[in-house]
N, C-alpha and C positions, 0 to 999 in steps of 0.2 A: 504494499500499499504505501506507504510512506516512509523514510530514515526517521529515526529517533535522535535527536540534540544531544541529546546525555541519557546516563541510562538507569536504571531503579538503582537502587540504594535507603540500607537503614542506619543514619548514622544519629548516633547520642536521644535514640527515641523516637526520633523525627521519619519515618518510611515515608520514602518518595517511589511513587508505582511511576514511571513514566510513559509520557503521551508524546504523538509524533505530531508535529503539525495538524491544527485541525481546520474543516471547514465547518463555515460556520455562515448564520445569515447577511453576514456582513462581509463577506468571501475567506480567502485561507488566511489561519493568524498561525501564526509559528509558533506561541506563546500563549496556549490558551488556556479559559478561565471557565470552567463547570460551574464548580460550588466550593463553598465556605460552610464549616459549621461543623458539626458532631452527628456521630452515629448514635442513634437510641439504641442500636440493638447491635452493638460492634461483633459480638460471635457470628451473629446471624451473617453478615457481610463477610466476614473474614472465612467461613465454611464454604460461603458459593463462591468465593471467588476460587478456593479451592478444588469447587469440584468442577469450574468450567476448567483449571491447569489441568486436571486430572483426564478430563475427556479430549483435549483436545492434544496431547502426547499420546494416547492411545488408540491400539491397531486394531477394533477388537473382532474384525473377520480372521485373522491372521496373529493372533495377539503379539505384540512385542510395544516394548515405550519406543519411540518416533519421540524426533525432533520439536517442538512445542513451538506452535504459530500462539499468534498472540491477537485476541479479541478484539473485536470491531465495538467500542464504548459509543454512546450517541445519548447526550444530554439532551431532556423535552421541556424542559420550563418546570415538571410537575413529578419527575422519576426522572433517573439514568437508569439506562439497559445495558450489557456488556452481553456480546453473543458469539458462537465460536461453534465448530464443528471439528467432529475426530481426528484423526488422522486418516484414517479410513475414509472418509466423509459419511455416513452411515450413520452419525447419530450428531445430531445438533441440539444445541442448549442456549439459553436465554437467560441470561440474571436481572431481575428488573428491581431495582431498587429506591421503592413508594415512597413519596412525598411524607408520610406517617411513618418513615424508621432512619427522615430526615431530619437536622433543623439546623437549618440555613437555608440559601437562595440558591435555588438551582440554573442554570443558564441553559445553551442552546447550542448544540454543535456535533461532530461528528470527528474520532481519531480511533486510533490503536490504544492499546494498555498492553503495558510489559509486566508479565508477571512471569520471573524467572527460578532456579532452585530453590537459592538463597530465601528469596521471598517467600515462597511456599514455605519455608523453615520459620519463620519467621511467624508469618499468619497462623501457623498452625499453635500459636501459646499462646493466640487470644482466647479470655476468656469471656462470660457471660459479665461478668462484675468489675470488667476491665473499663476504661475508658479512650475511646477512638475517637480522634478529632481529625478531620477531611478538610485537605484543601487541596481540589482539584486544578490545578493552574500553571504557570510559568515553571514549577517545582515538579508538575507531573501530578500525580495522586498522593498528593504527601498529606500521613495520616501520624499525629503524634500516639504513641501505646503507651499508657500508663496502668503498669499489672494492680490489682487491688491485692495487698497482702496483709488485709485485716486491720492490722496497727501502723503498715505504712505502705506510701506507692513506690513502686520500683522501676524501674526503668528496663527498658531490655538492651543488649551488647551489641557493640555494631559489625554491623554487615554490609559486603559491598557486593553488587552484583554485575558482572560485564558479559554482556549477550547482544548479538547481530538479529535483526527482528527482519522479517517480510511476510506479506501476507498473499498464502495463494491466489490465484489468479480464478482456481476451481470455485474459493469458495464462495467469487460474485453468482458466478449458476449460481451454485447451492443455494445461495439468499435466494432469488426470483425464483426457484422452485418451490420454497419451504414457503413460501408468503400465498404461491395460489394453493399446495395443499393445505395448510392450516384454515384459510378460506374455505374448505369446502369440506372444514372436520364439526362433530358437535360432541357437546360431552354425552358419556356415557351411563357413568355412576362414581359415582364419589367414596370414597371410605376416611374416618378419621380419627384424631387421636390415638389412640394405644394400636387399633388395629394398625391404622396407616404404617406404624413407629414398625409392628409386628414382621409385616409384609416386607418391609425395607430390610430387616435383620436377618429374614432367611433367601434373601436375591444370591444366585449364585456368585463365587471368586469369577474377576475379571479373568482367569484364564481359563474358566469353566469349559465343557462341550455347550455350544448351541444346544436352548432349551425354546422350543416354540410350542406353539398350540391358543388356546382360546381362555382369556384370566373372565372370570366370572366370579360375582359377588357372592356371598354367603353369610350366614350368621357366624361364621366364626371367624369370616374375613375375605379375602381373595385367593382362589383353587386355578387351577391352571387347567382345562380341560382339551380335550381330542377334537370335542366340535363345538359347533359354535353352539348359543343359547340364542333368548329373546334380547338380552340384556348382555352382550358380551364383546370382548375387545380383543382384536390379534392380536400376537407380540412375535418377534421374530429374535431369540436370542435376549434371555433376560438376564444374561451376564452384562447386556449394555447397559444396564441402570444400574450398576455395582456404585459408580462413582455417587448416590444418594446415600451411600452409608455413613456418608462423613456429616451429614444432618440429619442423621436421626434422631437425636433430640429435640432437634427444632420445628420438625413438621408438624403442622397442625393438622391439614388434609394434604390427602393425594384424589386427582380427580382422572379422570381416563379418559381417552377422545380415540376415535374411531371417523372415519370418512362417511357420508352423509347417508350412501345406499348399504353402510353394515357390511361391505364385503371385505373379504379379506385383501389388507394392505397395509401402510403406514400407520403407525399410531401417537398418540401425544399422550405424554403425561404431567402435568401440570401442581406443581407442590406451590402449597401454600404455608406462608412462612410470617412471623411477626415483621410487618414492614418491606418484606418482598415475598416475591414472584420466583420461583425458579419452574423453566417451561423444559422438557426432554423432549425431544423427536426422535422416533426410528426410522429408517426407511423398511418398506416391506420386506424385506429378505437381508440379512446378514450380511449379504457380500454385496449389499448395492450401494450405491452413493450418491446423496441427495444431487451432484453435478451432472447427474445423467437421466434424471427422471424426467425432462420433458415436456414437464404439468405444464407450462407455459405457451407453447409453442402452437394450440389454437388462438390462442390472444392476439398472436404477434402476425397472421396473416395479412396485415389493411396496411397501407403505406400513410393510412389515413391518421393514425396513431399516431407518428411522429409528431407532427404540427400540432395536434391537440396535446402532445406529452407535455408540449414546450410550455405550450401557454400554463398546463396545471403546473408544472416545475415553476414557474416561476412565483405562483400563489404559496406554495408551500412554505413552512417555517419552521420547521423542524418539532412540527408536531406530535405530542405523545397518542392522538387520536384525530385521524382527518372525518373533518365531516365531510358529507358527498354533497350533503344540498349545497351547504355554504360555497361547495368550490363550485356546482354548479350555478348559481347565480353571480359570484365575481368573473365568473369565466364565460357566461353566456351558452355555455353549452349544454345540451341534452344529458339525462344518466347514463345513458346507454354508451353516450362518447367518455362520458367522465370514468366510468369503469375498465373503457378498454385503455384509457390512458394512463388510468392508475396499473394495469396488468403491466403494461407497457414498462411503465417506471418502475416497478416492482424487480423485471427481469433487469433491469440495467443497476439494480443493487439499492435503486432509490427510497424503496419502501419496502417495509415488515408488513407481518399480519400477526395481530393479536387475536387469539382465540376467544384468551377471556372477557374481553372488549368488545369481541366483536367488528374491528376497524384496523385499518392500514395506520402505522405509526409512520413518520417519514426518517430516516437516516440519509447520509449524501457519502458516498466514492467517489475516487478521481474519476471524470470524463472519459470516455471511450465513444464516440460517434458508432463503430464498428463492431461493439461489442454484442447486440442480438444477431447478426450476423454470424461473426464468427464465433459463438457461443452454440452457436443451433447449426448444425450442418444441416437436419433435414431441413430445414425451411428453406436453405442455399438448393440443396436440391428439387422442393418443391416449385420454385421458381423458374427453374430451368427445364420443369416439366409442364407449365401450364398450356402452350403451344401443343400439347398431346393429350389435352382434354377433349375428350368428344363426347356429349349428349346422349343417354338412349332415350329415357324418359323422367319422368318430372322427380324422380328419385333416382336411378342409376349413370353412372358414368362410365368409359373407357378410359384407362389412361395407359399410354405406351410409352414405356420406358427398356430402353438396355432390349428393343426387337421384341418384347415380351407385353400383351396385356394383358391389363390387371382392372380387375372390374371395381367399382367404390357405389356401394350405397351409401346413401344417407336421408333418410325418413324424413325430412324438415319438416312437415306436418303433425310430427308428435312431438308433444312437451319433452318427455324422458325418452332419449334413444342414443345409442352410440354409433357411427359410421363403421361403417363394416367395409374390408378390402380385402382381397382375393390374394395378396404379397404374402411373402414369408415372415416379413417384419409383423404385420399384424395377427395370422396365425401362433407365432411364438409369444408376443406383448400383450396382444389386445390393445387396450387402454390403458394398460399399466404404466408405461414409459410416453403417454403422449400418443396424437398420429402417426401414421406412416405420411412418408413427402407423397406418398397417391393422393391422400385423402386434402392432404394440405393443400396439394395443387390443384381440386378440384375446389373447395373452398377460398381460395384464392381467388380463380375464376367467374366463380358464379356470386361471391359476397356473402356467402354463408358462415357467420362468426356464432364460437359462444362466446359467454360471460362467466 
């Protein structure tokens, strides 16, 4: 993403978690200021950051520790969000630090956050009774940690961290796909208190074999079943939730999400904490990565999105919750054009989706005008096939590709339908990784778009 001007360090009780130059409503700021004040729940912030650090340095598919990447941090006026992906790109994590857990003013902007090994060791020493002062500014995320020893306050030892920083390009693809997937999720069941903590305590180790199945709520807690139930959530790889053990005594409740159609696919777990919320999202299979999901392709087949997205982007101000009606009024764009523009901005990494709030939120990443096509080769292939599309009837087309003809069916008169194709991509993936290039070619030529 962007290089850091300085390194994270812990000196004389003042912990500085380095930030890179930030994108803010006024442009790039080399010494960003996001927050200054106290954390009301210091242990939760410390453990939450450790969960992100655990996830971003772990390959869950073929277990091995890997070089850690740095979470993306967005300050949004009433909360601070930190996001990351696992080393295998199959687990997404977002820590939301909410207004009721912070005592001070929260500003606006997006940057990287540096979390190194030495810092992780320091965060592990933070207790619930300690005091933690945060100053997210030109010194990075500066925190003063003062241990509560009963009769006296004790500062921690000096720690100096040095580590290079780089954000993987595939994270940007994955952030766009995550937004679309989360937009189509719904809560299925919630488990609270001791039952939630018991579930986390029984999670397999990160090195365990893959355990998959349907999570079902019972009187005694949560059971893993081999078949789906009325209110069940499919999960592939229970071991991919192992990082939650860091927060086991802080968990208030767990809410499990699945896709709107209840089919086997990606799932999401929302962890309720005092003054914070942690979201973990898992791909449909442990070997899959979010950068390859292709969830946004159907929203990107019209060139009109580019102009509309530029209008909408100019109206965004790092909002924690985006009001579509206000955007429509301010831009004079119809609701469906706002929706498509937001989908386009999401694939560019500018928007995330908060399933708990049911709303997009604004983040900024460095601009790349060619990112949409570069990150979606199927879309490039589809544009090349537009002239090879022949309409057979109202719901059927033939697409000639590499000297073969593929039959595409799109029942446009039905409210809940999935396009079908006779190509090997569709036969293998159905709609699990987005439409094939033949379906996209038909949608481009005919102006058929899904929202």
